[in-house]
N, C-alpha and C positions, 0 to 999 in steps of 0.2 A: 261695344266690340264684339265681333263674331269671330271665332277661330275654328278651323278645320285641321284635323290632324291624320296624316296618313301613317300606315303601319311602319314601324321601324324594322330595320335589318333586311330590306328588300335589295334584290339585286336591281341595278338601274343604269341606264345609259346616260352618262354625263356629257351635256354639251360643252363646247370650248375647251376641249382638251388638247394638249400638244400632241404632234404625230406619233411621238414616241412614248406616250403613255397610254396604257389600255383603256378604251372607252367604257369598257364593262367593268364595273367595280361595285363591291358589296356596300351600299349606303347604310350607315349605322343607325341614322335616325333622319326623318324628314318630316316637314310639315308646311303647311300653307296657313297663314294668318291674314285676316283682313279686317278692315275697320270701316265704320260709318262715313269717316272723313277720308280724304285722299292721303296717299302716302307717296311721297318723292323719294325713292330708295337712295338714288345716287347722292342727291344733296344731303340727305341725312347721314349717310355714311361717311361722307367727304372727310371730316375730322379725324376719322381713323387712319387714314393713309398718310404716313410719314414720307412723301415724296414719290416720285415715279419708280423708284428701284426699291421701295420698301419690301424687305425680305418676307414681312408678315402679311402683305397685302398686295392684290393685283386685281385688274378687271380684264375681261375677255371681249373678244370681237361681238359676242352675243350680248353684251351689256351685263353680264353676271358679274358680281363682286365676290372674290374669294378672300378669306381672312384666315389666318392662324392665331389662335388665342390659347390661354390656359385657364381652364376653368377649375374650381375647386376639386371637381371629380377628376380631372385630368385633361391632357392636351385635347385640342379639337381643331380640325379643318373645317370650315363652313363655306358654303356656297349660297349666297341670296341673289334671287333674280326677281326683278318686278314682274308680277303675274296679274295684269290688270291694273287700273289707276287706283284701285284701293286694297290691293292684296300683293303679299310676297310670299314666294316660295323659297323654302330652306331645304339643303341637303347637308348632312354633317357626317364626319368621320372621326373616329378616335374615341378614346376613353371618356371624353367630355361631351360626346355627340348628343346624348339623351338629355343631359342637364342644359345643354345650350338651347335645343329646340324647345324646351319646356319653359325658359326664361325669355324666349324671342319677343313676345308682345311686350314684356317689360322693358327690354333692351331698346325696342323702337318707340317706347313711350306712347303705346296706343291708347293709353289711359289718360292722356292729357286734356284738359279743359281749357279751351282758349276763348271762352266767353267774355273773359275780362281783357282781352287783347284788342283795343281798339285804337291803334296809333293814329296820332293826328297830323304828323308830318306827312305831306303828300308822297314823298320818295318811299317812305316805309309802308304807307297804307297801300301804294300801288305794287310794291314787292310782295307784300302779303296776299293781295288779289291775284298776282300772277302766280306765286308759288305756295298755294295753300297746303300742298302735301309735306312742306319742311316739318320734321320732327326733331325733338332733342334726342340724344343718346344716353342710355343708362345701362352700360355694360355690367356695373357692379364690381368692375375690376380695379380696385384702386391702384395698386402698385403697378400693374401693367401700364395704366396712363401715366404714373408718376414719372417713371424712368426717362421717357422720351420728353416729357415736359421739362424736366431738370437738365436734360442734355441741351435743350434749346434756350436756356437761361444766359442772357447777355452775349449771344453770339448770333452770327447770320445763320439763318434757316438752312442753308446750304451745307454748311460745316457741321451743324447738328444732325442733320440727316445723313451725312458722311459717317459720323460716329455711329450713329444707330446701326447703319449698314453693317459696318465693320465689327461691332461688338455682338450683333445678334447673329452674323454670319459665323463668327468663330466660336461663340460660346451657347448659341441655341442649337436645339436639335432638330432633326429633319422632320418636317410635318407629316402627320398621319394621313393616310388615304391618298387618292389621286390628286394632284394638282396641275394647273396647265403649265406652270414653270416651276423650278426647283423653289420651295419655300421652307421658312424655318419657324419653329416654335420659340417665342421669346423666352429667354432664361428665366428660371424662378429666382426668388428672392435669395435663396442660399447661394446660388451660382453668382449672383451679382455682387453679393457681400464678399465673396472670395476670389474676385477677378482680381489679377496682381497690379498693382499701382502702375507698373510700366505698361501694361496692356491698355489702361486707360490713357496714359501718356501717348502711346502710339496710334490711339484712336482719336488723338486731338481734343481729349477732355481734360481741363485742368484740374488741379488738386481740390479745389473748392467744390466743384460740381461732382466729382468722383467720391468725395467724402459725403456729401449730401446723399447720393445714392447708397452707399454703405451704410449710413445712419439709418436711413429709411427701411433698408432690407432687415436691419436688426429689430425694427419695430413694426414689422409687417403685420403681425396679427392685430395688433392695436389699430393701425391704420385702415386694414381692410374692414373694421367694424363701422368705419365712418360711413359705409354704404347704407347703414340702418338710421342713421342720424338726420335731423333736419339739416338744411343747407348751412345755417350759421354755425351749429355745432360741429358739422363735418368740416368746414373750413377751419375752425379752431383746432379740431384734431390733427388735420393735415399740417397746420403751422406749428405744432410742437416739434417738428423735425427741424433743427438748425439748418438754414439754407433754403427752406420753403416758406416763401412770402405769398403777399395777396395774388401776385400774378400767377405763380405756379399752382396755388390751390385752385384758382379759378379754371386754368387749363385742365387741371384733372377733373374739376366738377362737370365741365362741359363735355367729357367723354364718359366719365364712369358713373356720374350721379344724376344726369338729366335735368341738371339746374338751368332753367331758362333765363335766370338773372344773373349768372356768373361772368361778370363782366372783367375783361383781362386788364386791369388797372396796373399801369406801369409798362405796358407794352411800348417798345419803341416807336412804333408807327400808329397804333390805334387812335389816340386822341386827335392827331393831325388829320387822320383819314376821316374821322367823325366830323371833324370841324370843316374840312373842304367840301365833304359830301352834303352836309346838312345845313351849313352856314355860309359857305363860301369863303372861308378862312381858316387858318390853323388855330387850334385851341390846345391847351395843356390838359394834364389828367383831371385836375381839380374842376376845371370848366366842363370837361366831359361829363363827369360823375353829376355836376349840378343839372346840365343841360338834359341828360337822360333819365333823371330822377323820375319824371312822370310816367315813364314807361316800366317801373318795377311793377311785378317781378318778371319782366320780360325784355331786360336789357340786352342779354346776350342773344336771344331771338332776333331783336331788332338788328343787331350787327350781323347775323348770319344772313337774314334777308337781304340785306344791303351788298353783302359779298356775293351771294348766288346771283342776284339780279344784275350783277356787272356794275352796279352804282358806285360802289365803295371804291374811292380812288383819290389820290392826291397829285398835285403837280411835280415833276421831277426838275429840280433846280440845279442838280450838279452831280458829279460821279459818286458812286457808292463808297462806303468805307471799305478799305481794302481787307480782304480775309486774312485771319491770322491763323497759322499752322504752328502750334507749339510741339508737335510730335517732331519736328525738325531740329528742335532746341536741344 
């Protein structure tokens, strides 16, 4: 891996800004990272975005990806842009800016070794050939990935993302630095812990999910230590929280831990999609786990490749399950 770093704190013109936001802004930190292997930035960052109206993530017409996060050193707004097929340019604002650019190679998993990934199924092999720049994500931010994963438990994605927007919009803070649209910092664990129960209800979050978030917030220091553990130990640590099972732990590991094997067992659609895509018929979770076993430790990578290649799909046999809005009860 080769990394180049530019001087922090320079005044820079920021492309992609809204007309009412100054284009001249002091950049607290900036850096360009490059790799011997391709980097597909858009495909790699896609799991971070929680819907088209995510208050913490947006993309601009110039292809840049903007995200607001909460580093251990403080909040950060960062802008990542493809800078050639093997490089990514980063600019960051806020107290967490320097820490963010320092850990960027780790976040983009530029240290990955794919020499043992040789899928035999022609669809997966073709997707890997077409998208060699897909990387895993290792933000290291356990709790920040945990909350939206819990919100997505047992409900439609549309409902979960609406809940995320409402809660972050009300209890998050304004993002540091310039942003192309108004963006918010996700609340810290202390804030999530003290959000009133009626606010969760108004955001269409049932008591079981809100309780899981509050319990996790109380254990946040212990949970964040999972970032330094091996995948099995990290999953065990996450599942210490009542309400976090195999599926939720995998969803967290996919974004925070860079685990290429974090298969979302228990997902409402995944097993059926894998069955139809690779076998031509639906299968259940047990059959999916057995069928994908030869792909260890890259089962999640294989799923992502099928997704970004457009091959992951299943037939539509009837109407969707109706959305449930408990906030009206």
